[in-house]
N, C-alpha and C positions, 0 to 999 in steps of 0.2 A: 598690519591690516591686510596686506596682500597675501600673506601666508594663510590667514583665516579664510579669505575668499577662495583660495585654491583648495583648501580643505573642504569647504562647503560645496564647491563645484564637484569635487571628487566623490563626496558622499551622495550628492544629488544624482550623479551619473550612475552610481552603484545601486541606487534605490530601485531602479527598474530591472535590475539583474534577476534572471531566473534562478530559482533555487534548484539544486541538483537532486535528481531522483535516484532511485535505487538502480544498481547495475543490472544488466541483462542476466548475468549469472545468478544474482540473488532472486530475481523474478522467476527464473526457471526452476529454482530449487525450493521455493516456498511450499509449505504443506497444502495439499488440496485433496478433495474427496468428492464423492457423489452425494448430492443433497438427498436426504430422506426426511420428510417432514416430522416424523416422530422422534428423530434424534437431535433436533436443534430447538432451542427456545426462541432464537431469533428467526423470524420468518421473512424479513425484508432486508434487501441489500441497502446499506446506509449510503452508498455512493449514488446509485441510480434511483433509489426508493421504490424499486419494483419487488414484488413478492417472489420468493424462491419457488421453483417448481420441482417436484420430484424428478430425479435423474439429471438435473443440471450440475455442472461442476462448480463447487465453491472453493475458495482459496483463502487462507489466512494471510494477513498482512505482515506477519512476523512469526517466527518460530517461538517467540516468547510471549505472545498475546493470543487470546482465544477468539478474537473477532473474525468473522467470516463474511465474504463478499462474493458476488459473481466473479468468476475467474477473469474475464475481460475487463470488468469494472475496476478491480483492484490493480490489475496490470497497468491500466491507463493512469490511475491515481499515482501509483508508485513510480511511474516513469517521470513524473514531475516533482513529486515529494517523496522523501525517503522515510515516511512514518505512517503508522496506522491512522486513518481518518477519525477513529473513535477515541483512542487513548494516547495517541502520539508516540507510541513505542516505536523505536527505530526499526525499520525493516531489516531483519536478519534471517538468513537461511539457516536451517539446521546444519550442524557439523556432522560429518560422517555420511553414512549411506542413507539415502532418501527412499522411503517406501510409500507408495501412494495407496489409498484405500478405495480407489475406483474399481468397480467390478467390471 
């Protein structure tokens, strides 16, 4: 019974542990571009729920999903969790050379 109590206490202590977010290296290398209203079907950032404005920088949560968010919003999200808030795809930076589409 003592072993069971120790296991329960260990689980309970770990229950409040923070999840690990994406690394600074991944955040810096995620695809981003300048928002242009006519090129996107999504017009609202799913993190802050604010409408995108032409000229703002939007960033994808992963190189393997197409969801885009305000640059600062997704950075804050991914600093705490390492997945896209929409589809839960793990945050992964593209491999190789990164080219931005910002004018």
